[in-house]
C-alpha positions in Angstrom: 0.0 0.0 0.0 1.4 3.4 -0.9 2.2 6.0 1.8 -0.8 8.3 2.2 -1.0 11.8 3.7 -3.4 13.5 6.0 -4.3 15.9 3.1 -6.0 13.0 1.3 -8.7 12.7 4.1 -11.3 15.0 5.5 -10.3 16.4 8.9 -13.6 15.1 10.4 -12.6 11.6 9.3 -9.2 12.0 10.9 -10.8 13.2 14.1 -13.1 10.1 14.1 -10.1 7.9 13.6 -8.5 9.7 16.6 -11.5 8.9 18.7 -11.3 5.3 17.6 -7.6 4.7 18.3 -8.0 6.3 21.8 -10.9 4.1 22.8 -13.6 6.8 22.7 -15.6 4.8 20.1 -15.3 1.2 19.0 -14.7 -0.3 15.6 -18.4 -0.3 14.8 -18.7 3.3 15.9 -15.9 4.2 13.6 -17.4 2.4 10.6 -20.8 4.0 11.2 -19.4 7.5 11.4 -17.0 7.0 8.6 -19.6 5.7 6.2 -20.4 9.1 4.8 -16.8 9.5 3.6 -16.9 6.1 1.8 -17.5 7.3 -1.7 -16.2 6.3 -5.1 -16.2 2.6 -4.5 -14.5 2.8 -1.1 -15.9 1.2 2.0 -15.6 2.5 5.6 -13.5 -0.6 6.3 -11.2 0.3 3.5 -10.8 3.8 5.0 -9.9 2.3 8.3 -7.2 0.2 6.6 -5.9 3.2 4.8 -5.6 5.2 8.1 -4.0 2.4 10.1 -0.3 1.9 10.5 1.8 0.4 7.7 4.9 -0.8 9.5 6.9 -1.3 6.4 7.5 2.4 6.6 9.0 2.2 10.1 12.5 1.3 9.0 14.6 4.4 9.4 17.0 2.4 11.6 16.1 -1.2 10.9 17.0 -3.9 13.4 19.6 -5.2 11.1 21.4 -1.9 11.1 25.0 -2.6 12.3 25.4 0.9 13.7 23.1 0.0 16.6 23.2 -3.0 19.0 19.9 -3.9 20.4 18.5 -6.7 22.6 15.4 -7.5 24.8 16.1 -7.2 28.5 13.9 -8.2 31.4 13.7 -6.1 34.5 12.0 -6.3 37.9 8.9 -4.3 38.6 8.0 -5.2 42.2 5.3 -2.6 42.6 3.9 -3.3 39.1 3.6 -6.5 37.1 6.5 -8.3 38.8 8.7 -9.0 35.7 8.8 -6.8 32.6 10.7 -6.7 29.4 11.9 -3.9 27.0 14.1 -3.2 24.0 17.5 -2.0 25.0 19.6 -0.3 22.3 23.0 1.4 22.2 25.4 2.7 19.6 27.6 -0.2 18.3 31.1 0.0 19.5 30.4 2.8 22.0 33.2 3.2 24.6 32.3 4.1 28.1 28.9 4.9 29.6 26.3 7.1 28.0 23.3 9.1 29.0 20.1 7.0 29.1 16.7 7.7 27.5 13.5 5.8 28.3 11.2 5.6 25.2 7.5 5.1 26.0 5.2 3.7 23.4 1.6 4.7 22.5 -1.5 3.0 23.8 -0.9 -0.3 22.0 2.4 -1.7 23.2 5.9 -1.9 21.8 5.2 -1.8 18.1 7.7 -1.6 15.2 7.5 2.2 15.0 8.5 2.6 18.7 11.3 0.0 18.3 12.6 2.0 15.4 12.4 5.2 17.4 14.4 3.5 20.1 17.2 2.6 17.7 17.1 6.2 16.4 17.7 7.4 20.0 20.6 5.0 20.3 22.1 6.1 17.0 22.1 9.7 18.3 24.5 8.7 21.1 22.4 7.4 24.0 21.5 4.1 25.6 17.8 3.7 25.0 15.3 1.5 26.7 11.7 0.9 25.5 9.5 -1.2 27.9 6.5 -3.1 26.6 3.5 -2.5 28.8 1.9 -5.6 27.2 4.6 -8.0 28.3 2.5 -9.4 31.2 0.0 -10.4 28.5 2.6 -11.9 26.2 3.9 -8.7 24.6 2.9 -6.6 21.6 0.8 -9.0 19.5 1.7 -7.8 16.0 -1.6 -5.9 15.6 -2.2 -2.4 16.9 -5.9 -3.0 17.2 -5.3 -6.1 19.4 -2.6 -4.3 21.3 -4.8 -1.4 22.1 -7.5 -3.8 23.4 -4.9 -5.6 25.5 -3.5 -2.4 27.0 -7.0 -1.3 28.0 -7.3 -4.5 30.0 -4.3 -3.8 32.2 -4.3 -2.0 35.5 -3.3 1.6 34.8 -1.6 2.0 38.2 0.5 -1.1 37.5 1.5 0.2 34.1 2.8 3.4 35.7 4.8 1.4 38.2 6.2 -0.7 35.4 7.5 2.4 33.7 8.8 3.9 36.9 10.7 0.6 37.4 12.0 0.8 33.9 13.4 4.3 34.4 15.2 3.1 37.6 16.5 0.0 35.8 18.0 2.1 33.0 19.4 4.7 35.4 21.3 1.9 37.2 22.3 -0.1 34.1 26.1 -0.3 33.8 26.0 1.1 30.2 24.2 4.3 31.5 26.2 7.1 33.1 23.3 8.0 35.4 22.1 11.0 33.4 18.5 10.1 32.5 15.8 11.4 30.2 12.5 10.2 28.8 10.5 10.7 25.6 7.1 9.3 24.7 4.3 9.5 22.2 0.5 9.8 22.9 0.0 7.6 26.0 3.8 7.7 26.2 3.8 11.5 26.2 1.5 11.4 29.2 3.9 8.9 30.8 6.9 11.1 30.1 5.1 13.9 32.0 4.3 11.4 34.8 7.9 10.1 35.1 9.2 13.7 35.3 7.2 14.2 38.5 7.3 10.7 39.9 11.1 10.6 39.6 12.2 14.2 39.9 15.6 13.4 41.2 16.4 11.0 38.3 14.7 12.5 35.3 16.7 15.5 34.1 14.9 15.9 30.8 11.4 14.8 29.5 10.1 15.2 25.9 6.4 14.4 25.7 4.9 14.2 22.2 1.1 15.2 22.3 0.8 13.7 25.8 -1.7 14.1 28.6 -0.6 16.6 31.2 0.1 16.3 34.9 -2.0 18.0 37.6 -0.8 21.3 39.0 0.0 19.6 42.3 2.2 17.1 40.5 3.7 19.6 38.0 5.1 21.4 41.1 7.2 18.3 41.9 9.2 18.4 38.5 12.9 19.3 38.8 14.0 18.4 35.3 13.5 20.3 32.1 10.6 19.7 29.7 10.4 20.0 25.9 6.8 19.6 24.8 5.5 18.9 21.3 1.8 19.4 20.4 -0.1 19.3 17.1 -2.4 22.2 16.3 -5.3 20.1 15.1 -5.1 17.8 18.2 -7.8 19.6 20.2 -8.4 16.6 22.5 -4.9 16.8 24.0 -4.4 20.5 23.6 -7.3 21.3 25.9 -5.1 20.5 28.9 -2.1 22.5 27.8 -3.1 26.0 29.1 -3.6 24.8 32.7 -0.4 22.7 32.5 1.6 25.7 31.2 0.2 27.9 34.0 1.2 25.2 36.6 4.7 24.9 35.1 5.2 28.6 35.2 3.9 28.8 38.8 6.3 26.1 39.9 9.3 27.6 38.1 9.8 24.5 36.0 12.1 24.9 33.0 10.1 24.2 29.8 9.8 24.9 26.2 6.7 24.1 24.1 6.0 23.9 20.4 2.6 23.7 18.7 3.2 22.5 15.1 0.7 24.2 12.7 -1.8 22.3 10.6 -0.8 18.8 11.8 -2.6 16.1 13.6 -2.0 14.0 16.8 0.5 11.4 15.9 2.4 13.6 13.4 5.7 11.9 14.3 4.5 8.4 13.6 5.8 7.8 10.0 3.7 4.7 9.5 0.3 6.4 9.3 -1.2 9.2 7.1 -1.2 11.5 10.1 2.6 11.7 9.7 3.9 15.1 8.7 7.5 14.9 7.6 8.4 18.5 8.2 6.9 18.6 11.7 8.3 15.2 12.5 11.9 16.0 11.4 11.9 19.5 13.0 10.5 18.1 16.3 13.0 15.3 16.3 16.0 17.5 15.7 14.8 19.7 18.6 14.3 16.5 20.7 17.8 15.2 20.2 19.5 18.6 20.6 17.5 19.1 23.9 18.5 15.7 25.2 22.1 16.2 24.4 22.1 19.6 26.1 20.4 18.4 29.2 21.9 15.0 29.6 25.4 15.7 28.4 
């Protein structure tokens, strides 16, 4: 299937898809609402397929890339699910210890896109670790739809503890020099905000992409610096930004925020039509520069 762009779809249809992927409507609800856009021989099911991830495109740093060494590592999560697993990646042949970055997936487990992003982080000169929230249920199942349903079945509090444990695991890993950052996308963006206040003495830098915001009470606990990326058309997530910004200012938290014009939630994910190359590349260059500056 060819790579499609957001401009090929009506914004209302993109918004309906956003409701679907975030559990606000089910598959049947999507198909019913999308029916009016199914013209010219298309079906609503075909539109859903067109909007869904095509992971053949998630190969910027493929797993065979010899510049990066990656492996799956298990780690303990005593306050969460007990035992967890994630993808650990580092630059091949790197001498000495490096700053660490936790990479947090969307609301569907450790899919190929997030694994590729993890290798991109490693290629930029960090040790990167991407936990899979779905590991207690067998891990990412190979389907985002199934993965999203699986993640909805998990205990949200345990998921948070699993990511807290992952950050502590990476911080203490012998390949990490103890300088720790986190980035995440969608659900992972919200988790990046959470880890910043849950682990204020560990997390020096957090980069949430279109992520849910912390409360004012929790924002006041953050000691590290934040770089926040938002999409102008993502009204669902953006609704929480003004209050969060006010809380960050009131608490004296160091932050910088960018709202990328005319792009949708998920604009960094290069496997879906919501991907916007210009915004993705600009945000990523800012992310890597920020992490290098804050983590050393």
